[in-house]
N, C-alpha and C positions, 0 to 999 in steps of 0.2 A: 530546470531540467538540465542534466549534464549528459554528455555523450562519453561513455566509458567503454573500454575494451573488455569483453566477456571471455574469459579463458575457456569456458565450457562451450560457448557458441562459436568461438573463434571469429568474432566480428564485433564491430562497434554497435552498441545499443543504448537507447536513451534510459537514464536512471534518475530517480528523484534525488534532489539534494536533501540535506538534513532538515531544513525548514518544511519543504514539501512533504517529506516522509512523516514528520510530526503531525502535520495537519491531516494527511490521509489516514494515518494510523488511528488518530482520535475519532475521525468520522466513521471509519470502519468499525471500531469498537462500539460506538454508539448505535450504529445500525444493527450490528450483531445482537446487542442486548435487546433492542426493540423486537427483533425477530424471535428471540428466545422467549420474551414476555408474551408475544402473540401466541406462540405454540403452547405455552403453559396455561393460558387463559381458557 
């Protein structure tokens, strides 16, 4: 986790680094696919 300045918020906020984002993105995609499969069943 990195602390970066957000120009929109005008404050420092925690942001994921590239590795954390890759892991989170993959898990989010898998979870979304599971939800869609449950809805379609």
